[in-house]
TIRO-2110 file (N, C-alpha, C; in Angstrom, 1 decimal):
// TIRO-2110
-21.1, -11.4, -19.0, N, 1, A
-21.7, -10.9, -17.8, CA, 1, A
-21.7, -9.0, -18.3, C, 1, A
-22.8, -8.7, -17.7, N, 2, A
-23.1, -7.5, -17.9, CA, 2, A
-22.2, -6.4, -17.8, C, 2, A
-22.3, -5.1, -18.4, N, 3, A
-21.5, -4.4, -18.2, CA, 3, A
-21.4, -3.6, -17.1, C, 3, A
-23.0, -3.5, -15.9, N, 4, A
-22.7, -2.9, -14.8, CA, 4, A
-22.6, -4.1, -14.1, C, 4, A
-22.4, -5.4, -13.9, N, 5, A
-21.6, -6.2, -13.2, CA, 5, A
-20.3, -6.3, -13.1, C, 5, A
-19.5, -5.9, -14.5, N, 6, A
-18.3, -5.5, -14.8, CA, 6, A
-17.8, -4.5, -13.8, C, 6, A
-18.7, -3.2, -14.0, N, 7, A
-18.5, -1.9, -13.3, CA, 7, A
-18.4, -2.3, -11.5, C, 7, A
-19.6, -3.1, -11.5, N, 8, A
-19.1, -3.5, -9.5, CA, 8, A
-18.1, -4.5, -9.2, C, 8, A
-17.6, -5.6, -10.2, N, 9, A
-16.7, -6.0, -9.5, CA, 9, A
-15.4, -5.4, -10.1, C, 9, A
-15.6, -4.4, -10.6, N, 10, A
-13.9, -3.4, -10.9, CA, 10, A
-14.3, -3.1, -9.6, C, 10, A
-15.2, -2.0, -9.4, N, 11, A
-15.1, -1.1, -8.2, CA, 11, A
-15.1, -1.7, -6.7, C, 11, A
-15.0, -3.2, -6.4, N, 12, A
-15.0, -4.5, -5.3, CA, 12, A
-13.6, -4.6, -5.6, C, 12, A
-13.1, -4.6, -6.5, N, 13, A
-11.7, -4.9, -6.7, CA, 13, A
-10.8, -3.7, -6.3, C, 13, A
-11.1, -2.7, -7.0, N, 14, A
-10.6, -1.5, -6.6, CA, 14, A
-10.3, -0.9, -5.0, C, 14, A
-11.8, -1.2, -4.3, N, 15, A
-11.7, -0.6, -3.1, CA, 15, A
-11.0, -1.9, -2.3, C, 15, A
-10.6, -3.3, -2.5, N, 16, A
-9.9, -4.4, -1.5, CA, 16, A
-8.6, -3.4, -1.8, C, 16, A
-7.9, -3.2, -2.9, N, 17, A
-6.5, -3.2, -3.1, CA, 17, A
-6.1, -1.6, -2.6, C, 17, A
-7.2, -1.1, -2.5, N, 18, A
-7.3, 0.6, -1.5, CA, 18, A
-7.2, 0.6, -0.3, C, 18, A
-7.8, -0.3, -0.1, N, 19, A
-8.2, -0.9, 1.3, CA, 19, A
-6.9, -1.5, 1.7, C, 19, A
-6.4, -2.1, 1.4, N, 20, A
-5.0, -3.1, 1.5, CA, 20, A
-4.0, -1.7, 1.5, C, 20, A
-4.0, -1.1, 0.5, N, 21, A
-2.6, -0.1, 0.7, CA, 21, A
-3.0, 0.9, 2.1, C, 21, A
-4.0, 1.4, 2.2, N, 22, A
-4.5, 2.2, 3.4, CA, 22, A
-3.5, 1.4, 5.2, C, 22, A
-3.7, 0.0, 4.8, N, 23, A
-3.6, -0.3, 6.2, CA, 23, A
-2.1, -0.7, 5.8, C, 23, A
-1.6, -0.8, 4.9, N, 24, A
-0.2, -0.9, 5.1, CA, 24, A
0.5, 0.3, 5.4, C, 24, A
0.0, 1.2, 5.1, N, 25, A
0.1, 2.8, 5.0, CA, 25, A
0.1, 3.2, 6.6, C, 25, A
-0.9, 2.9, 7.2, N, 26, A
-1.1, 3.2, 8.6, CA, 26, A
-0.1, 2.0, 9.6, C, 26, A
0.1, 1.5, 9.2, N, 27, A
1.1, 0.4, 9.7, CA, 27, A
2.2, 0.9, 9.8, C, 27, A
2.9, 1.4, 8.5, N, 28, A
3.9, 2.0, 8.5, CA, 28, A
4.2, 3.4, 8.6, C, 28, A
3.5, 3.8, 8.7, N, 29, A
3.6, 5.3, 9.1, CA, 29, A
3.4, 5.7, 11.0, C, 29, A
2.4, 4.8, 11.8, N, 30, A
2.1, 5.0, 12.8, CA, 30, A
2.5, 4.3, 13.6, C, 30, A
2.2, 2.7, 13.0, N, 31, A
2.4, 1.6, 14.5, CA, 31, A
4.1, 1.3, 14.9, C, 31, A
4.7, 1.7, 13.7, N, 32, A
6.4, 1.3, 14.1, CA, 32, A
6.7, 2.4, 14.5, C, 32, A
6.3, 3.5, 14.7, N, 33, A
6.7, 4.9, 15.0, CA, 33, A
6.2, 5.0, 16.6, C, 33, A
5.4, 4.3, 16.9, N, 34, A
4.9, 4.3, 18.3, CA, 34, A
5.7, 3.8, 19.3, C, 34, A
6.3, 2.7, 18.6, N, 35, A
7.3, 2.0, 19.5, CA, 35, A
8.3, 2.5, 19.3, C, 35, A
8.7, 4.0, 19.2, N, 36, A
10.1, 4.7, 19.0, CA, 36, A
10.8, 4.2, 19.7, C, 36, A
10.6, 4.0, 21.3, N, 37, A
11.2, 4.5, 22.5, CA, 37, A
12.0, 2.8, 22.4, C, 37, A
11.1, 1.7, 22.2, N, 38, A
11.5, 0.6, 22.2, CA, 38, A
12.2, -0.1, 21.4, C, 38, A
12.3, 0.8, 20.0, N, 39, A
13.1, 0.7, 18.8, CA, 39, A
14.9, 0.6, 19.3, C, 39, A
15.0, 1.7, 20.0, N, 40, A
16.5, 2.2, 20.5, CA, 40, A
17.0, 0.8, 21.9, C, 40, A
18.2, 1.0, 21.5, N, 41, A
18.8, 0.0, 22.4, CA, 41, A
20.1, 0.8, 22.5, C, 41, A
20.7, 0.1, 23.8, N, 42, A
22.5, 1.0, 24.1, CA, 42, A
23.2, 0.5, 23.1, C, 42, A
23.0, -0.9, 22.5, N, 43, A
24.2, -1.0, 21.3, CA, 43, A
23.9, -0.8, 19.8, C, 43, A
22.3, -0.1, 20.0, N, 44, A
22.1, 0.2, 18.7, CA, 44, A
21.0, 1.5, 18.4, C, 44, A
21.3, 2.9, 18.8, N, 45, A
20.4, 4.0, 19.2, CA, 45, A
19.8, 4.4, 18.0, C, 45, A
20.3, 3.9, 16.9, N, 46, A
19.7, 4.9, 16.0, CA, 46, A
18.6, 4.1, 14.8, C, 46, A
18.3, 3.2, 15.9, N, 47, A
17.1, 2.2, 15.7, CA, 47, A
15.5, 2.9, 14.8, C, 47, A
15.1, 3.6, 16.0, N, 48, A
14.1, 4.7, 15.5, CA, 48, A
14.2, 5.7, 14.1, C, 48, A
15.4, 6.1, 14.0, N, 49, A
15.7, 6.6, 12.5, CA, 49, A
15.8, 5.5, 11.5, C, 49, A
16.2, 4.4, 11.6, N, 50, A
16.3, 3.6, 10.6, CA, 50, A
15.2, 3.1, 10.5, C, 50, A
14.3, 3.2, 11.2, N, 51, A
12.6, 2.9, 10.8, CA, 51, A
12.0, 3.7, 10.2, C, 51, A
12.4, 5.0, 10.4, N, 52, A
12.1, 6.0, 9.3, CA, 52, A
12.3, 6.2, 8.1, C, 52, A
13.6, 6.0, 8.0, N, 53, A
14.2, 5.7, 6.5, CA, 53, A
13.5, 4.7, 5.8, C, 53, A
13.4, 3.7, 7.0, N, 54, A
12.9, 2.3, 6.2, CA, 54, A
11.6, 2.6, 5.6, C, 54, A
10.6, 3.4, 6.3, N, 55, A
9.3, 3.8, 5.9, CA, 55, A
9.3, 4.3, 4.9, C, 55, A
10.2, 5.0, 4.5, N, 56, A
10.1, 6.1, 3.1, CA, 56, A
10.4, 4.9, 1.9, C, 56, A
11.4, 3.6, 1.9, N, 57, A
11.8, 2.9, 0.9, CA, 57, A
10.4, 1.9, 1.0, C, 57, A
9.4, 1.9, 2.3, N, 58, A
8.1, 0.8, 1.8, CA, 58, A
7.3, 1.8, 1.1, C, 58, A
7.2, 3.0, 1.0, N, 59, A
6.3, 3.9, 1.0, CA, 59, A
6.9, 3.8, -0.6, C, 59, A
7.7, 3.9, -1.1, N, 60, A
8.0, 4.0, -2.8, CA, 60, A
7.3, 2.6, -3.3, C, 60, A
8.3, 1.7, -2.1, N, 61, A
7.5, 0.0, -2.8, CA, 61, A
5.9, 0.2, -3.1, C, 61, A
5.3, 0.7, -2.3, N, 62, A
3.9, 0.4, -2.2, CA, 62, A
3.1, 1.4, -3.1, C, 62, A
3.8, 2.8, -3.7, N, 63, A
3.3, 3.3, -4.5, CA, 63, A
2.9, 2.9, -6.0, C, 63, A
4.5, 1.9, -6.2, N, 64, A
4.8, 1.0, -7.6, CA, 64, A
3.9, -0.1, -7.3, C, 64, A
3.9, -0.7, -6.3, N, 65, A
3.0, -1.9, -6.5, CA, 65, A
1.2, -1.9, -6.3, C, 65, A
1.2, -0.5, -5.7, N, 66, A
-0.5, -0.5, -5.9, CA, 66, A
-0.8, 0.0, -7.5, C, 66, A
0.5, 1.1, -8.2, N, 67, A
-0.1, 1.4, -9.8, CA, 67, A
-0.1, 0.1, -10.3, C, 67, A
0.9, -0.8, -10.3, N, 68, A
0.7, -2.3, -11.0, CA, 68, A
-0.4, -3.0, -10.8, C, 68, A
-1.1, -3.1, -9.3, N, 69, A
-2.0, -3.7, -9.4, CA, 69, A
-3.2, -3.4, -9.8, C, 69, A
-3.2, -2.3, -9.5, N, 70, A
-4.4, -1.4, -10.4, CA, 70, A
-4.8, -1.1, -11.7, C, 70, A
-3.2, -1.1, -12.6, N, 71, A
-3.4, -1.6, -13.9, CA, 71, A
-3.8, -3.1, -13.9, C, 71, A
-3.3, -3.9, -13.6, N, 72, A
-4.0, -5.3, -13.6, CA, 72, A
-5.8, -5.4, -13.1, C, 72, A
-6.3, -4.8, -12.2, N, 73, A
-7.2, -4.6, -12.1, CA, 73, A
-8.2, -4.3, -13.4, C, 73, A
-7.6, -2.7, -14.0, N, 74, A
-8.1, -2.2, -14.9, CA, 74, A
-8.3, -2.9, -16.5, C, 74, A
-7.4, -3.8, -16.3, N, 75, A
-6.9, -4.9, -17.7, CA, 75, A
-8.2, -5.8, -17.4, C, 75, A
-8.2, -6.5, -16.5, N, 76, A
-9.0, -7.7, -16.0, CA, 76, A
-10.4, -7.2, -16.6, C, 76, A
-10.9, -6.2, -16.1, N, 77, A
-12.2, -5.9, -16.1, CA, 77, A
-12.6, -4.9, -17.7, C, 77, A
-11.5, -5.2, -18.7, N, 78, A
-11.7, -4.1, -19.4, CA, 78, A
-11.7, -2.6, -19.6, C, 78, A
-11.3, -2.2, -18.5, N, 79, A
-11.3, -0.5, -18.3, CA, 79, A
-10.4, 0.5, -18.2, C, 79, A
-8.9, -0.4, -18.9, N, 80, A
-7.7, 0.2, -19.1, CA, 80, A
-7.6, 1.4, -19.9, C, 80, A
-6.5, 2.2, -19.8, N, 81, A
-6.8, 3.7, -20.5, CA, 81, A
-6.4, 3.1, -22.1, C, 81, A
-5.7, 1.7, -22.4, N, 82, A
-5.7, 1.5, -23.6, CA, 82, A
-6.7, 1.1, -24.6, C, 82, A
-8.2, 0.7, -23.4, N, 83, A
-9.5, -0.1, -23.9, CA, 83, A
-10.3, 1.2, -24.5, C, 83, A
END
């Protein structure tokens, strides 16, 4: 493969993982909280609060997942920091 082709494939893979990360972020940030009124019930009124706390945990996991996945993409196409 040519260098240009490797760069294009690297950029394509990077865009895909970035878009996936943004999609997960939008769902966790907005969609779950738009349903805030329906999350609460008489037996568990703190469901909306728990969704807020859970989203923060998901964000931390998402950051580590993104970094690990991007490192694998960089290594696969020979563009890691050590190369």
